[in-house]
C-alpha positions in Angstrom: 0.1 0.1 0.1 2.7 2.4 1.3 3.9 1.8 -2.2 0.8 3.5 -4.0 1.6 6.6 -2.3 4.7 6.2 -3.4 3.3 6.2 -7.3 1.0 8.8 -6.2 3.7 12.1 -5.7 5.1 11.0 -9.0 1.4 12.1 -10.6 1.6 14.9 -8.7 4.9 15.8 -9.6 3.8 15.6 -13.0 0.7 17.9 -12.9 2.3 20.3 -10.7 4.7 20.6 -13.9 2.2 20.3 -17.3 -0.4 22.2 -15.8 0.5 25.8 -16.4 1.4 24.1 -20.3 -2.4 22.8 -20.4 -4.5 26.1 -18.0 -1.6 28.6 -18.7 -1.7 29.6 -14.7 0.6 29.3 -12.6 -0.3 27.1 -9.2 -0.3 28.9 -6.2 3.5 27.7 -4.8 2.5 28.2 -0.8 -0.4 25.9 -1.2 1.7 23.1 -3.6 4.2 23.4 -0.8 1.0 22.9 2.1 -0.3 19.9 -0.1 3.2 18.3 -0.4 4.5 18.4 3.3 0.9 17.3 4.2 1.0 14.0 2.3 4.4 13.9 2.9 4.1 13.1 7.0 0.6 12.3 6.5 1.6 8.8 4.5 4.6 8.5 6.9 3.3 8.3 9.7 0.6 6.1 8.3 2.0 2.8 7.6 5.2 3.5 9.1 3.9 2.9 12.5 2.1 -0.8 10.4 5.8 -1.4 10.5 5.9 -2.1 14.6 2.4 -3.7 14.4 3.2 -6.1 11.9 6.2 -7.2 13.8 4.4 -6.8 17.6 1.8 -10.0 15.3 -0.9 -7.2 14.8 -3.0 -10.3 12.5 -3.8 -8.9 9.3 -8.1 -8.4 8.0 -9.5 -8.3 11.2 -12.6 -6.5 12.3 -11.0 -6.4 15.8 -7.8 -6.5 17.2 -6.2 -6.4 21.4 -6.3 -2.8 22.8 -2.5 -3.8 22.7 -1.7 -1.9 19.4 -4.5 0.7 19.8 -2.0 3.0 19.7 -0.3 2.9 17.3 -3.8 2.3 15.3 -4.4 5.7 16.7 -1.5 7.3 14.9 -1.5 5.5 11.9 -5.6 6.9 11.3 -4.1 10.5 12.6 -2.3 10.2 9.4 -4.5 8.8 7.2 -6.7 12.3 8.4 -3.4 14.6 7.5 -3.0 12.7 4.0 -6.6 13.5 3.2 -6.1 16.9 4.8 -3.8 17.2 2.3 -5.1 16.6 -0.5 -8.1 18.5 0.2 -5.4 21.4 0.1 -3.7 19.8 -3.2 -8.1 20.7 -4.7 -8.2 23.8 -2.9 -4.9 24.9 -5.2 -5.6 23.4 -8.3 -9.6 25.3 -7.9 -7.6 28.2 -6.4 -4.9 28.2 -9.3 -7.6 28.1 -12.0 -10.0 31.1 -11.3 -7.0 33.6 -9.7 -4.2 32.1 -10.4 -1.3 33.8 -13.2 -1.7 33.9 -16.2 1.2 32.2 -18.3 1.0 34.0 -21.8 -0.6 37.7 -21.6 -0.7 37.1 -25.3 -3.2 33.9 -24.7 -5.6 35.5 -22.2 -5.1 38.9 -23.1 -9.1 38.7 -23.8 -9.9 36.8 -20.4 -7.5 39.4 -18.3 -10.5 41.2 -16.9 -13.3 39.1 -17.0 -12.4 36.2 -13.6 -15.4 34.7 -14.0 -15.3 34.1 -17.6 -11.8 32.6 -16.8 -12.8 30.5 -14.5 -15.1 28.0 -15.8 -12.7 27.9 -19.4 -10.0 26.8 -17.1 -12.8 24.3 -15.1 -14.0 23.2 -18.3 -10.6 22.5 -18.9 -9.6 20.8 -15.5 -12.9 18.6 -16.6 -11.9 17.5 -20.3 -8.1 16.3 -18.6 -10.0 13.9 -15.7 -12.3 12.8 -18.5 -9.4 11.9 -20.4 -7.5 10.7 -18.1 -10.1 8.3 -16.4 -11.4 6.6 -19.7 -7.7 5.7 -21.0 
C-alpha cells in the first residue's frame, strides 16, 4: 500500500509540472508546498507504525484487535486523516489557481484578463475534460 502512495507523489509531480502548460495559469506555490508536506508527513505517519504493528504480531484483515495495538492504530489513523487534509489542500490549490492564478501567456489570455469568472469557467471546463480523458484511458 505504501508503494501506491509513492506512485501518487509522481503523479502529483507531473501534474504540478504540466499544470501551467495545460491550463495557462501558474499553480499557487504556497498551496503546493502545504499539500506536499502534509501528504509527505501524513503518508509516513500512516504507514511507518504499521511496520511495528506487523513485527508485534498484529493479524491482518480482522475487524477487532487486542488493545495493545490501539495506540499505533490511532497514530496511523491520524496520519491517514492528515493525508486526506493534504489532498483537500491540493484540490483547493487547483481551483484557486484556475480561478485566480497568474496567466503564463499574456497574449493567449489577453481577452480574458479582466473577466475572472469567464476565465475560471473556461479553466474548469478544461480540467473536467482533462480528468475525463485521464480516467477514460
